VEXVEX-868703 format. One record per residue (C-alpha): chain; x, y, z; residue number from 1. Coordinates in pm, 1 decimal. Layout:
VEXVEX-868703
SITE:A:X:Y:Z:NUM
...
This chain:
VEXVEX-868703
SITE:A:0.0:0.0:0.0:1
SITE:A:157.6:325.1:-113.8:2
SITE:A:149.6:661.5:61.0:3
SITE:A:-139.1:796.4:-151.4:4
SITE:A:-362.0:501.4:-65.3:5
SITE:A:-278.5:538.7:303.2:6
SITE:A:-378.4:906.9:293.2:7
SITE:A:-706.9:823.0:116.4:8
SITE:A:-783.6:551.2:371.6:9
SITE:A:-703.5:785.7:658.9:10
SITE:A:-924.1:1060.0:511.2:11
SITE:A:-1209.8:816.6:453.5:12
SITE:A:-1187.3:687.9:809.3:13
SITE:A:-1170.9:1039.8:947.2:14
SITE:A:-1478.5:1145.3:745.9:15
SITE:A:-1673.1:846.0:874.5:16
SITE:A:-1575.9:923.0:1232.9:17
SITE:A:-1681.5:1287.7:1198.1:18
SITE:A:-2010.0:1184.6:1040.0:19
SITE:A:-2069.0:934.2:1318.3:20
SITE:A:-1988.7:1199.9:1579.0:21
SITE:A:-2234.9:1446.8:1422.5:22
SITE:A:-2510.2:1185.5:1413.4:23
SITE:A:-2436.8:1075.7:1770.7:24
SITE:A:-2434.3:1437.5:1890.8:25
SITE:A:-2763.7:1508.5:1714.7:26
SITE:A:-2930.0:1196.3:1858.0:27
SITE:A:-2805.5:1276.9:2207.6:28
SITE:A:-2946.8:1630.4:2192.9:29
SITE:A:-3281.7:1513.1:2053.3:30
SITE:A:-3321.3:1241.0:2317.8:31
SITE:A:-3225.5:1487.7:2592.2:32
SITE:A:-3476.5:1742.8:2465.9:33
SITE:A:-3749.2:1477.9:2467.5:34
SITE:A:-3663.8:1378.5:2825.7:35
SITE:A:-3662.6:1742.6:2937.2:36
SITE:A:-3994.6:1804.3:2761.6:37
SITE:A:-4144.8:1503.4:2940.6:38
SITE:A:-4007.8:1608.0:3281.0:39
SITE:A:-4142.0:1961.4:3246.9:40
SITE:A:-4475.1:1823.3:3129.0:41
SITE:A:-4508.0:1641.5:3462.4:42
SITE:A:-4501.7:1983.0:3634.1:43
SITE:A:-4809.5:2112.8:3452.4:44
SITE:A:-5083.7:1942.6:3663.3:45
SITE:A:-4956.2:2080.5:3996.3:46
SITE:A:-4910.3:2425.9:3840.9:47
SITE:A:-5266.0:2418.4:3705.0:48
SITE:A:-5402.7:2301.8:4039.6:49
SITE:A:-5217.3:2571.6:4232.6:50
SITE:A:-5332.8:2833.3:3982.7:51
SITE:A:-5696.4:2720.8:4003.4:52
SITE:A:-5703.7:2707.9:4384.3:53
SITE:A:-5523.1:3040.4:4403.7:54
SITE:A:-5765.7:3210.3:4165.2:55
SITE:A:-6062.4:3087.4:4369.0:56
SITE:A:-5898.7:3194.4:4695.4:57
SITE:A:-5797.3:3538.5:4570.9:58
SITE:A:-6126.7:3588.0:4389.6:59
SITE:A:-6350.0:3503.6:4685.0:60
SITE:A:-6119.2:3671.3:4936.0:61
SITE:A:-6076.0:3980.5:4721.0:62
SITE:A:-6451.5:4027.5:4680.9:63
SITE:A:-6513.5:3978.9:5052.3:64
SITE:A:-6235.5:4218.1:5154.1:65
SITE:A:-6345.8:4480.3:4903.5:66
SITE:A:-6695.4:4465.9:5045.7:67
SITE:A:-6562.5:4513.1:5399.3:68
SITE:A:-6339.1:4805.5:5302.4:69
SITE:A:-6622.6:4979.0:5116.9:70
SITE:A:-6920.4:4903.9:5339.4:71
SITE:A:-6815.8:4819.7:5694.7:72
SITE:A:-6456.7:4925.8:5749.3:73
SITE:A:-6524.1:5105.6:6079.2:74
SITE:A:-6700.6:4806.9:6233.0:75
SITE:A:-6462.2:4542.4:6096.7:76
SITE:A:-6198.3:4360.8:6298.7:77
SITE:A:-5883.7:4542.6:6183.6:78
SITE:A:-5652.9:4256.3:6278.7:79
SITE:A:-5846.3:4018.0:6057.4:80
SITE:A:-5884.9:4271.5:5779.2:81
SITE:A:-5517.1:4364.3:5750.5:82
SITE:A:-5397.5:4005.6:5799.1:83
SITE:A:-5631.7:3878.4:5529.0:84
SITE:A:-5532.7:4163.2:5296.6:85
SITE:A:-5164.2:4074.4:5325.7:86
SITE:A:-5236.5:3707.8:5270.4:87
SITE:A:-5454.7:3766.9:4964.0:88
SITE:A:-5205.6:4019.2:4823.7:89
SITE:A:-4910.6:3780.4:4849.5:90
SITE:A:-5119.3:3500.5:4699.7:91
SITE:A:-5214.5:3724.7:4407.4:92
SITE:A:-4846.6:3794.7:4335.4:93
SITE:A:-4775.7:3421.0:4356.2:94
SITE:A:-5054.4:3356.2:4104.8:95
SITE:A:-4885.6:3584.7:3854.7:96
SITE:A:-4562.6:3387.0:3897.3:97
SITE:A:-4743.3:3054.1:3851.2:98
SITE:A:-4904.5:3185.6:3533.1:99
SITE:A:-4563.9:3300.6:3407.4:100
SITE:A:-4420.5:2954.9:3480.0:101
SITE:A:-4697.1:2776.3:3291.8:102
SITE:A:-4647.8:3000.9:2990.1:103
SITE:A:-4271.9:2939.4:3003.4:104
SITE:A:-4319.0:2561.7:3020.9:105
SITE:A:-4551.9:2566.1:2719.3:106
SITE:A:-4304.3:2780.5:2526.2:107
SITE:A:-4026.1:2524.6:2556.7:108
SITE:A:-3973.4:2357.2:2219.4:109
SITE:A:-3781.1:2031.4:2176.6:110
SITE:A:-3636.5:2164.4:1850.4:111
SITE:A:-3485.1:2483.3:1994.4:112
SITE:A:-3114.3:2513.0:2084.0:113
SITE:A:-3008.0:2378.3:2422.3:114
SITE:A:-2882.7:2718.2:2534.3:115
SITE:A:-3231.5:2862.4:2481.7:116
SITE:A:-3390.8:2581.4:2684.4:117
SITE:A:-3134.8:2636.8:2960.5:118
SITE:A:-3232.6:3004.7:2979.0:119
SITE:A:-3598.3:2911.2:3025.1:120
SITE:A:-3513.3:2652.0:3289.3:121
SITE:A:-3308.1:2913.5:3471.8:122
SITE:A:-3605.5:3151.5:3476.1:123
SITE:A:-3826.3:2869.3:3606.7:124
SITE:A:-3573.5:2800.3:3881.1:125
SITE:A:-3553.6:3164.3:3988.5:126
SITE:A:-3931.1:3214.0:3981.6:127
SITE:A:-3985.8:2893.8:4183.1:128
SITE:A:-3753.3:3022.4:4453.5:129
SITE:A:-3930.4:3358.6:4457.6:130
SITE:A:-4281.8:3220.1:4477.5:131
SITE:A:-4177.5:2999.4:4769.1:132
SITE:A:-4027.6:3298.7:4950.1:133
SITE:A:-4347.8:3496.5:4904.0:134
SITE:A:-4569.7:3213.3:5025.3:135
SITE:A:-4362.7:3173.0:5341.5:136
SITE:A:-4399.9:3544.2:5412.8:137
SITE:A:-4765.0:3465.4:5486.0:138
SITE:A:-4671.6:3272.0:5799.8:139
SITE:A:-4702.0:3561.9:6050.9:140
SITE:A:-5049.8:3672.0:5937.2:141
SITE:A:-5185.5:3322.0:5997.5:142
SITE:A:-5118.5:3391.1:6366.2:143
SITE:A:-5281.3:3736.9:6375.2:144
SITE:A:-5601.4:3712.5:6169.9:145
SITE:A:-5801.5:3596.0:6474.0:146
SITE:A:-5681.0:3877.4:6700.9:147
SITE:A:-5947.3:4120.1:6821.7:148
SITE:A:-5980.7:4438.5:7025.2:149
SITE:A:-6105.6:4259.5:7336.7:150
SITE:A:-5759.0:4107.4:7372.5:151
SITE:A:-5628.4:4451.1:7467.0:152
SITE:A:-5855.1:4474.9:7771.2:153
SITE:A:-5937.9:4119.0:7872.1:154
SITE:A:-5614.8:3926.7:7827.5:155
SITE:A:-5355.7:3862.9:8095.5:156
SITE:A:-4977.6:3876.1:8064.4:157
SITE:A:-4938.8:3499.0:8020.1:158
SITE:A:-5184.4:3493.2:7729.5:159
SITE:A:-5000.1:3779.3:7559.9:160
SITE:A:-4662.1:3615.3:7611.5:161
SITE:A:-4777.6:3291.9:7449.9:162
SITE:A:-4950.3:3470.6:7161.5:163
SITE:A:-4660.4:3704.6:7088.8:164
SITE:A:-4415.3:3414.4:7115.9:165
SITE:A:-4589.4:3225.5:6834.9:166
SITE:A:-4629.5:3537.4:6620.3:167
SITE:A:-4267.8:3645.2:6663.0:168
SITE:A:-4146.3:3289.8:6602.2:169
SITE:A:-4339.9:3264.9:6277.0:170
SITE:A:-4215.8:3609.8:6177.0:171
SITE:A:-3851.6:3516.6:6238.6:172
SITE:A:-3895.3:3190.0:6047.1:173
SITE:A:-4061.2:3368.2:5753.9:174
SITE:A:-3788.6:3633.4:5732.2:175
SITE:A:-3510.4:3375.8:5768.1:176
SITE:A:-3656.8:3159.6:5491.5:177
SITE:A:-3710.6:3462.8:5267.9:178
SITE:A:-3341.5:3550.4:5278.6:179
SITE:A:-3204.8:3193.4:5282.4:180
SITE:A:-3416.2:3026.7:5015.6:181
SITE:A:-3161.2:3047.3:4736.0:182
SITE:A:-3007.1:2805.0:4492.1:183
SITE:A:-2674.9:2799.5:4676.2:184
SITE:A:-2847.6:2620.6:4967.6:185
SITE:A:-3004.7:2348.5:4751.0:186
SITE:A:-2796.3:2070.8:4908.9:187
SITE:A:-2898.1:2153.0:5265.7:188
SITE:A:-3149.6:1925.7:5436.5:189
SITE:A:-3402.7:2196.6:5524.0:190
SITE:A:-3396.6:2317.2:5163.2:191
SITE:A:-3449.3:1966.4:5026.7:192
SITE:A:-3735.0:1917.6:5272.3:193
SITE:A:-3911.7:2223.3:5130.7:194
SITE:A:-3820.9:2169.3:4767.0:195
SITE:A:-3925.5:1818.0:4681.9:196
SITE:A:-4193.2:1688.4:4450.4:197
SITE:A:-4334.0:1786.6:4113.4:198
SITE:A:-4257.0:2158.2:4140.4:199
SITE:A:-3882.2:2121.3:4186.7:200
SITE:A:-3744.4:1771.5:4116.5:201
SITE:A:-3831.8:1760.8:3742.3:202
SITE:A:-3677.6:2104.3:3699.0:203
SITE:A:-3349.1:1996.5:3862.4:204
SITE:A:-3336.9:1675.0:3659.3:205
SITE:A:-3392.9:1873.4:3339.6:206
SITE:A:-3110.1:2112.1:3421.4:207
SITE:A:-2877.5:1821.4:3500.6:208
SITE:A:-2957.8:1651.3:3168.9:209
SITE:A:-2877.0:1963.2:2968.9:210
SITE:A:-2556.5:2017.4:3164.5:211
SITE:A:-2451.4:1660.5:3085.0:212
SITE:A:-2509.9:1722.0:2713.9:213
SITE:A:-2299.1:2039.1:2729.3:214
SITE:A:-2020.4:1849.6:2907.2:215
SITE:A:-2041.5:1572.8:2646.9:216
SITE:A:-2013.7:1826.3:2365.9:217
SITE:A:-1714.5:1996.6:2531.0:218
SITE:A:-1533.2:1667.5:2584.9:219
SITE:A:-1576.9:1562.6:2223.7:220
SITE:A:-1481.1:1906.4:2099.4:221
SITE:A:-1154.8:1893.0:2296.5:222
SITE:A:-1071.6:1551.5:2151.7:223
């Protein structure tokens, strides 16, 4: 076998390897996109349920509170009124985030570039952290909505100590969670206890799959 034949054989082998690599890369990306699409699809039912329940809660609560503010504000229990207003307001903001997440999930296309899908997953991750922070901020008002003016005159010191202890405890917990619920703490036990199930696990698995594809592409590119 002369030198020319060796060069032709080498070139033919190299072309076949490159073609095989391109096909393998394409198949890997397509399979990964399909898996990600399926994982994100499993998040839709819980998002729809949360959105539906939230709309009913905010709708009924908003109508009731509006009626109180307009018609019987002076006679209303201010503790209940302000506590319920905060709760309904935070829930309304959370509803907007859930709607945004559903739209984002439906916009993900299995044919789009991986980098574009990663951007959408990142926005889903950030919005999930934010909606959880907001929902935990409701904790203190669940301890104050039943307060009333008679407490100021009829209650003893022990009753106030116990009541304020629970309210302050829930407030501290809510504030602590608001500032500590962040992606950097994802490996901590308390974080994993909060973020488990259909609203978080599929999202993390999807991000890991895309990262693996990117690592695979980088490894092959370097070789």
